[in-house]
C-alpha positions in Angstrom: 132.8 130.7 114.4 130.6 128.8 112.0 127.0 127.7 112.3 125.9 124.4 110.6 122.4 125.1 109.4 119.6 122.9 108.0 116.9 124.3 105.8 113.5 122.7 105.0 114.4 121.7 101.5 114.5 118.2 99.9 118.3 117.9 99.9 120.2 115.6 102.1 122.9 118.2 103.1 123.5 121.0 105.5 125.2 124.4 105.0 127.9 126.4 106.8 127.5 130.1 107.6 129.7 132.6 109.3 128.4 133.9 112.6 128.8 137.7 113.1 130.7 138.5 116.3 127.5 139.9 118.0 125.8 136.5 117.5 128.6 134.1 118.5 127.7 134.0 122.2 123.9 133.7 121.7 123.9 131.2 118.8 123.1 127.6 119.9 121.7 124.4 118.4 118.0 124.4 118.0 117.6 128.1 117.4 116.2 129.5 114.2 118.1 131.8 112.0 117.5 133.8 108.8 120.1 133.5 106.1 120.6 133.8 102.4 119.9 130.6 100.5 120.6 130.9 96.8 118.8 134.1 95.6 116.4 134.3 98.5 116.3 134.5 102.3 115.2 131.4 104.2 114.7 130.4 107.8 116.8 127.5 109.0 117.7 125.7 112.2 121.2 125.7 113.8 122.5 122.1 114.2 125.8 123.0 115.8 128.2 125.9 116.4 131.9 125.1 115.6 135.2 126.7 114.9 136.1 127.2 111.2 139.0 124.7 111.4 136.6 121.9 112.4 134.4 122.2 109.4 134.8 120.5 106.0 134.5 123.5 103.6 135.7 121.8 100.4 132.3 122.2 98.8 131.9 125.9 99.7 133.4 128.5 97.4 132.4 131.3 99.8 130.8 131.5 103.2 127.8 133.8 103.7 126.9 135.3 107.0 123.9 134.6 109.2 121.6 137.6 108.9 119.4 137.3 112.0 118.9 135.1 115.0 115.1 134.6 115.4 115.0 133.0 118.9 116.6 133.6 122.2 115.9 130.0 123.5 115.0 126.7 121.8 111.3 126.4 121.0 111.1 122.8 122.1 112.0 121.7 125.7 112.9 118.3 124.3 115.6 117.9 121.8 113.8 118.4 118.5 117.1 118.0 116.6 117.7 114.5 117.9 114.0 113.5 117.2 114.3 114.9 113.7 117.6 113.0 113.1 115.8 109.8 114.2 112.9 110.5 111.9 115.3 111.0 109.0 117.1 107.7 109.7 113.8 105.9 110.4 111.8 106.9 107.3 114.5 108.2 104.9 113.5 111.9 104.5 116.1 114.7 104.5 116.9 116.1 107.9 115.9 119.6 106.8 112.3 118.4 106.0 112.1 116.5 109.3 113.1 119.7 111.2 110.7 121.6 109.0 107.8 119.5 110.4 108.6 121.0 113.8 109.6 124.5 112.8 108.0 125.4 109.5 104.7 126.5 111.0 106.3 128.8 113.5 105.7 132.5 112.8 108.9 134.3 112.1 108.2 136.7 114.9 106.5 135.0 117.8 104.4 137.6 119.6 103.5 136.8 123.2 99.9 135.6 123.4 97.5 137.1 125.9 97.7 135.6 129.4 95.9 132.4 130.0 92.4 132.9 131.4 91.8 132.2 135.1 90.4 128.7 135.8 86.7 128.6 135.7 84.2 127.0 138.0 83.5 124.0 135.9 82.9 120.7 137.6 85.8 118.2 137.7 85.7 115.4 135.2 83.6 112.4 136.5 85.1 109.2 137.9 84.8 106.4 135.3 85.0 102.9 136.8 86.4 101.2 133.7 89.5 103.4 133.6 89.9 104.2 137.3 93.2 102.4 137.3 94.5 104.4 134.4 93.4 107.6 136.0 95.3 106.8 139.2 98.5 106.1 137.2 98.2 109.2 135.2 97.6 111.4 138.3 101.0 110.2 139.6 102.8 111.9 136.8 105.0 109.0 136.2 106.3 108.6 132.6 104.7 105.6 130.8 102.9 104.5 127.8 99.4 103.0 127.9 97.1 101.2 125.5 93.4 101.9 126.1 90.6 99.9 124.4 87.7 102.3 124.1 84.6 101.3 122.2 81.7 103.7 122.1 82.4 106.8 120.1 80.0 109.1 122.0 81.8 108.2 125.3 85.0 110.0 124.2 83.5 113.3 125.2 83.1 111.9 128.7 86.3 109.8 129.1 88.9 112.0 127.5 88.3 115.0 129.7 88.6 112.7 132.7 91.9 111.4 131.4 93.3 114.9 130.8 92.0 116.1 134.1 93.9 113.3 136.0 97.1 113.8 134.1 97.2 117.6 134.0 96.9 118.3 137.7 99.7 120.9 137.7 98.7 124.4 136.7 101.2 124.7 133.9 100.8 121.1 132.6 99.5 120.7 129.0 98.0 117.9 126.9 97.8 117.0 123.3 94.9 115.1 121.8 95.4 113.7 118.3 92.3 112.7 116.3 92.1 111.0 112.9 89.7 113.4 111.3 89.1 117.2 111.8 85.3 116.5 112.0 86.0 115.1 115.5 87.4 118.4 116.8 84.3 120.5 117.3 82.4 118.1 119.6 85.5 117.2 121.5 86.5 120.9 121.9 83.0 121.6 123.3 83.3 118.8 125.8 86.8 119.9 127.0 85.7 123.6 127.2 83.4 122.6 130.0 86.3 121.5 132.1 89.1 123.8 130.9 87.2 127.0 130.0 89.1 129.3 127.6 92.1 127.0 127.5 91.2 124.6 124.6 92.9 125.1 121.3 92.6 123.3 118.0 95.0 122.6 115.1 94.1 121.3 111.6 94.8 122.0 107.9 91.8 124.3 107.4 92.9 127.0 109.9 93.5 130.4 108.4 97.2 131.6 108.6 96.2 134.0 111.4 94.5 131.3 113.4 97.4 128.9 112.7 99.9 131.4 114.1 97.7 132.0 117.1 97.3 128.3 117.9 101.1 127.7 117.4 102.1 130.5 119.7 99.4 129.8 122.2 100.6 126.2 122.6 104.2 127.3 123.0 103.3 130.0 125.6 101.1 127.7 127.7 97.9 129.6 126.9 96.2 126.4 125.9 95.8 123.6 128.5 94.7 121.1 125.8 95.3 121.2 122.1 93.1 119.0 119.9 94.8 118.4 116.6 95.0 116.2 113.5 98.2 114.4 112.5 100.6 117.3 112.1 99.7 118.5 115.7 102.3 115.9 116.9 104.9 118.6 116.0 103.4 121.5 117.9 105.6 123.2 120.6 104.5 123.2 124.2 105.8 124.8 127.4 105.2 121.7 129.5 103.6 118.8 127.6 102.7 116.1 130.1 100.2 114.0 128.2 99.8 112.9 124.6 96.7 110.9 123.7 96.0 109.5 120.2 92.4 108.7 119.4 91.8 105.8 117.0 95.5 104.9 117.0 95.0 102.1 114.5 93.9 104.5 111.7 96.1 104.6 108.6 95.6 108.4 108.4 98.3 108.8 111.1 100.9 107.5 108.6 102.3 110.4 106.5 103.1 108.8 103.1 101.8 111.3 100.6 104.8 113.7 100.8 108.0 114.2 102.7 108.8 114.1 105.5 107.5 110.6 105.9 106.6 109.5 109.5 104.0 107.8 111.6 102.4 110.2 114.1 102.1 107.4 116.7 105.8 106.7 116.7 106.7 110.4 116.8 104.3 110.9 119.7 105.8 108.1 121.7 109.3 109.4 121.0 108.4 112.9 122.2 106.6 111.9 125.3 109.5 109.6 126.3 111.9 112.5 125.8 109.7 114.8 127.9 109.2 112.3 130.6 105.4 112.4 130.1 102.6 109.9 129.5 101.4 108.6 126.2 97.9 107.0 125.8 97.0 105.2 122.6 93.2 104.7 122.4 91.3 102.5 120.0 88.4 100.0 120.0 90.6 97.7 118.0 94.3 98.6 118.4 96.8 98.0 115.7 98.7 94.8 116.0 101.9 96.7 116.5 100.5 98.4 119.6 98.8 95.2 120.7 102.2 93.5 120.5 103.9 96.3 122.5 101.3 95.7 125.3 101.8 92.0 125.2 105.5 92.4 125.6 105.0 94.8 128.6 106.2 97.9 126.8 102.7 99.4 127.2 100.2 98.8 130.0 96.8 97.9 128.7 93.4 98.9 129.9 90.1 97.7 128.6 87.2 100.2 128.7 85.0 98.3 126.3 81.6 97.8 128.0 79.9 94.5 127.3 77.5 94.3 124.4 73.9 94.9 125.3 71.9 92.0 126.7 71.0 89.3 124.2 72.9 87.7 121.4 74.0 91.0 119.9 73.8 92.1 116.2 73.5 89.2 113.7 76.4 88.7 111.3 75.7 87.3 107.8 78.4 86.5 105.3 76.9 86.4 101.8 78.8 84.4 99.2 78.4 86.5 96.0 79.0 83.5 93.9 75.4 82.6 94.7 74.2 86.0 93.5 76.1 86.7 90.2 75.7 90.1 88.8 74.0 91.6 91.8 75.3 94.7 93.6 73.0 94.0 96.6 72.5 90.3 97.2 68.8 89.4 97.7 69.0 88.8 101.5 70.6 92.2 101.9 68.1 93.9 99.6 65.2 92.3 101.5 66.5 93.4 104.9 67.4 96.8 103.6 63.8 97.3 102.3 62.3 96.0 105.6 64.6 98.2 107.7 63.7 101.4 105.9 60.0 100.5 105.8 60.1 100.1 109.6 61.6 103.6 110.0 65.1 102.4 110.7 68.4 103.5 109.1 71.1 101.6 107.2 74.8 102.2 106.4 76.2 100.8 103.2 80.0 100.6 102.9 81.3 100.3 99.4 84.8 99.3 98.5 85.8 102.7 97.2 84.5 106.0 95.9 83.3 106.2 92.4 81.1 104.1 90.2 82.5 100.6 90.3 85.6 98.9 91.6 86.6 96.9 88.5 85.3 96.1 85.0 85.8 92.7 83.4 84.9 90.9 80.2 82.0 88.5 80.8 83.4 86.1 78.2 87.2 85.8 79.0 87.6 87.7 82.2 89.9 90.4 80.8 90.2 93.4 83.0 91.5 96.9 81.8 94.6 98.2 83.4 96.4 101.6 83.2 98.8 101.5 80.3 101.1 104.0 82.0 101.5 102.6 85.5 99.6 99.2 85.6 96.8 99.1 88.2 93.3 98.1 87.4 91.1 101.0 86.3 88.0 102.3 88.1 84.8 102.9 86.2 83.8 106.5 86.9 80.6 108.1 85.9 80.6 111.9 85.4 78.0 114.3 84.1 80.5 115.8 81.6 82.0 112.7 79.9 79.7 109.9 80.9 81.3 106.6 81.9 85.2 106.6 81.7 88.0 104.5 83.1 90.1 106.2 85.7 93.5 105.3 87.0 93.5 106.1 90.7 97.3 106.1 90.8 98.3 108.5 88.0 94.9 110.1 87.2 94.8 109.1 83.5 91.3 108.7 82.0 90.4 106.5 79.1 87.1 105.8 77.4 85.1 102.8 78.4 85.9 100.0 75.9 83.2 98.9 73.5 84.8 95.5 72.8 87.2 93.3 74.6 90.7 93.6 73.1 91.5 90.0 74.1 88.5 88.1 72.7 86.3 90.7 71.0 83.5 90.2 73.4 81.0 93.0 73.9 79.5 92.2 77.3 81.2 93.7 80.3 80.3 93.3 84.0 81.2 95.2 87.1 83.1 93.5 89.8 82.3 95.4 93.0 80.7 98.8 93.3 81.8 102.2 94.3 79.8 104.7 96.3 78.2 106.4 93.2 77.0 103.2 91.7 75.8 101.9 95.0 73.9 105.0 95.7 72.1 104.5 92.3 71.4 100.9 93.1 69.9 101.7 96.5 67.8 104.5 95.0 66.3 102.0 92.5 65.6 99.6 95.3 64.1 102.3 97.6 62.6 105.0 95.3 61.1 107.0 98.1 64.0 106.9 100.5 66.5 109.7 101.2 70.0 108.6 100.5 73.2 110.4 101.6 76.8 109.8 100.4 80.0 110.2 102.4 83.3 109.5 100.7 86.7 111.0 99.8 85.1 113.4 97.3 82.8 114.8 100.0 85.8 115.1 102.4 87.7 117.1 99.9 84.8 119.5 99.5 83.8 122.1 102.0 83.7 121.4 105.7 80.1 122.4 105.7 79.2 119.8 103.1 81.1 117.1 105.0 79.3 117.9 108.3 76.0 118.1 106.5 76.3 114.6 105.0 77.0 113.0 108.4 74.5 115.2 110.4 71.6 114.5 108.0 72.1 110.8 108.7 72.7 111.2 112.5 69.6 113.4 112.9 67.5 110.9 111.0 67.0 113.1 107.9 68.5 110.4 105.7 67.4 106.8 105.6 70.5 105.3 104.1 74.1 106.5 104.1 76.4 105.2 101.4 80.1 105.6 102.0 83.6 104.2 102.1 85.1 103.0 105.4 85.8 106.6 106.5 82.1 106.8 107.3 82.7 104.4 110.2 85.0 106.9 112.0 82.2 109.1 113.3 78.6 108.2 113.3 75.8 108.6 115.9 72.6 107.3 114.4 70.2 106.0 117.1 67.9 104.3 114.5 70.7 102.5 112.8 69.8 98.8 112.4 71.7 97.6 109.4 75.3 97.9 108.2 76.6 96.2 105.1 80.0 95.8 103.4 79.4 95.3 99.7 83.0 94.3 98.7 84.9 92.8 101.6 87.4 91.3 99.1 88.7 94.8 98.2 90.8 94.7 101.4 91.3 91.0 101.8 92.6 90.5 98.3 95.6 92.9 98.6 99.2 91.9 99.1 99.3 93.9 102.4 100.2 91.8 105.4 97.8 94.0 107.3 94.8 93.1 105.1 93.1 90.8 107.6 93.7 93.2 110.5 92.2 96.1 108.5 89.2 94.1 107.4 88.4 92.8 110.9 88.8 96.2 112.4 86.2 97.5 110.0 83.8 94.7 110.7 84.3 95.0 114.4 83.7 98.8 114.3 80.5 98.3 112.4 79.3 95.6 114.7 79.9 97.8 117.8 78.1 100.7 116.0 74.9 98.6 115.8 74.7 98.3 119.6 72.8 95.3 121.0 70.7 94.6 117.9 70.6 94.9 114.2 72.2 93.1 111.3 75.6 93.2 109.8 75.9 91.9 106.2 79.3 91.2 104.5 79.4 90.4 100.8 82.4 88.4 99.6 83.6 86.0 96.9 86.0 84.5 99.4 83.6 83.2 102.0 86.1 80.6 103.2 88.6 83.2 104.3 89.6 82.7 107.9 88.6 86.2 109.0 85.0 85.4 108.4 85.2 82.4 110.7 86.1 84.8 113.6 83.1 87.1 113.1 80.4 85.2 115.1 82.2 85.9 118.4 83.4 89.4 117.5 86.2 89.0 120.1 88.8 91.5 119.1 91.4 90.5 121.7 91.2 86.9 120.6 91.6 87.9 116.9 94.5 90.2 117.8 96.3 87.5 119.8 95.9 85.1 116.8 97.1 87.7 114.4 100.1 88.6 116.6 101.1 84.9 116.7 100.9 84.7 113.0 103.0 87.8 112.6 105.6 86.2 114.9 105.7 83.0 112.9 106.2 84.8 109.5 108.3 87.7 110.9 106.1 90.7 110.2 105.7 93.9 112.4 105.8 94.3 115.3 108.5 91.6 115.1 110.4 93.3 112.3 110.7 96.5 110.4 109.7 96.7 106.7 111.5 98.6 104.0 110.0 98.4 100.5 112.1 99.1 97.4 110.4 99.4 94.0 112.1 99.8 90.7 110.4 100.9 87.4 111.7 101.3 83.9 110.9 100.9 80.2 114.1 98.9 80.0 113.8 95.5 81.7 117.6 95.0 81.7 118.3 98.3 83.4 115.6 97.6 86.0 117.2 94.2 86.7 120.6 95.8 87.1 119.2 98.3 89.6 117.6 95.5 91.6 121.0 93.7 91.5 122.7 96.8 93.0 120.1 96.8 95.7 120.5 93.2 96.6 124.3 93.5 96.8 124.0 96.6 99.0 121.8 94.7 101.4 123.7 91.5 101.5 124.6 92.1 105.1 121.1 91.3 106.2 120.7 88.0 108.0 124.4 87.3 108.4 124.3 87.8 112.1 121.5 85.2 112.4 118.8 87.7 113.3 116.3 86.3 110.7 116.4 89.5 108.6 115.7 88.8 104.9 114.7 90.2 101.6 111.6 89.0 99.8 110.9 89.4 96.1 110.8 90.4 93.4 107.1 90.9 93.1 105.8 92.1 89.7 102.3 93.4 88.9 100.0 91.0 87.1 100.0 91.3 83.3 103.3 93.1 83.2 104.5 90.8 80.3 101.9 92.5 78.0 103.2 96.0 78.6 106.3 97.9 77.7 106.7 99.4 81.2 108.2 97.2 83.9 108.2 97.4 87.6 108.9 95.2 90.6 109.4 95.5 94.3 111.2 93.9 97.1 110.4 93.8 100.8 113.1 94.0 103.4 112.2 92.4 106.7 114.8 93.8 109.2 114.8 92.2 112.6 115.7 95.5 114.4 115.2 99.2 113.9 119.0 99.6 113.6 119.1 97.1 110.8 116.1 98.7 109.0 117.8 102.2 109.3 121.0 100.8 107.8 119.1 99.1 105.0 117.2 102.3 104.2 120.4 104.3 104.2 122.2 101.9 101.8 119.1 101.6 99.6 118.7 105.4 99.5 122.4 106.0 98.6 122.4 103.6 95.6 123.9 105.1 92.4 120.9 105.9 90.1 120.9 104.0 86.9 119.7 106.0 83.8 116.1 105.3 82.9 115.2 103.6 86.2 112.9 105.1 88.8 113.7 104.2 92.4 111.0 104.2 95.2 112.4 103.4 98.6 109.9 103.5 101.5 110.0 102.5 105.2 107.0 101.0 106.9 104.9 100.9 103.7 101.1 101.0 104.1 100.5 100.3 100.5 101.5 97.3 98.3 101.1 97.5 94.6 
């Protein structure tokens, strides 16, 4: 007998191995094995067991034997093989890497964890009127998916234990809570520990290997009643998973696009909970339009637990047209209000477009803007202690000196368009010389966990007067003296080619507005003051905005009414790139022939490409069904590679260049 085995390697193929007689009866799909792969031993997963006559062995010169069987029973009660196969077809990653997402963190030898502690004497979670209906449905144990609008950040510690308490009424029932940032885990774990003492586990990238193995095995054995995890926790094993809750489901961080396997944790969670017959809850103050559409169609049942704004008119919203304040980082009305707020002992949050020193640099005479000569995007002005001001490409990392003269017109005067966190911090320091200013952006996040928590806590405790950060600073903030929030460069989101641009911008504005509570001021600086998003800010009615955005998506056939596949081609040879694009269009000529409105948009080329020797362009496939998208992705991924052309095929893109 043979075993067809998949390994977590970036190859779209599987391997056949001989099963020793003593393993033939115990080998089964979903079990891990150890076998020789090349010159090393590797752990793989059995896909199927079959007679030798049923296998195509033409590509195998010799068959190796399976060395060891690592499991007696499959580690996942649901069929992890079928979910991995769906992931592979849905996002285009090799099956082995998709299976690896489930199995790679498993210890080779899974030791039995200590028995779960006896239930403590903690009080039951409180009854919460806004979600009483949701709690009743969850306590029934019926499989379903729910969308929960939940506004106030600090109420999560009260509401989430109540939700898990209702859903996990059986002694062996387990729950998974996914959070967008690991800084959320400590306070949530403390809140859950009061209701499930000794049975709360955590999972994130900064666990030591020993702690990671303990958490993985503890979830599998049922030691942990609740696991609180970041994105990759969606692949943890459980003995009896009955509830999966995703906090901040609209956050882009749940989309894995940096490395394979590609996936969206929201979609994987929904797939797993459906396979297990459990309940899935997607929670957010401003749900994604995809989830909003699922609720509108009846696929999800929606609950609103957003309390009304405090009495009175609520925080004021001011949209500042930066054309009236040329050259200013902080427009005068914002600067005056910021000075007054700090003088009165209140706090302010300043949201810059990105980290660094400035968003863009342009010639004051002709408008020329520097772009990366290697890959094309606009360059960021970065100020460092070692090299001074340099231009940095955020895509490829290449650094070039700041130009002294404009190569187009010879001008010597340059201006900054937009400002990053570093430059904003300097501007605020000049405006408020005696104030304490903290910074929170991607650079801080990549530093130590202690430094990350320190930046937020110094502001939350009132030790800092102003916090300057990117939009990630909005994820977790509890500042009782906060009275002013400002977005310095709203155009950085609205000016992108992403069809989600308006959604992302409104979500940020809405989150900041709710953060201010019943009073305060929200400032938004823009050079596109007539954009329709700004006309919706006075009411700050997210359901109304989401309904309008959903209708627009329907009219123009964008998700959730279609599935997107992006294909980008790049080459130094324009003719070769055009030939590759032609191959792509021919392979996808089946789209739309059935009358389902599927189509291919493009090509879209970066601005200023005609002045460079490196060419690139992309196409967007709008497939009317998941099946059509999978077929398009398969055909695009199997195109013959033309020499000198780079192919980038991506499903559900969250970035448009």
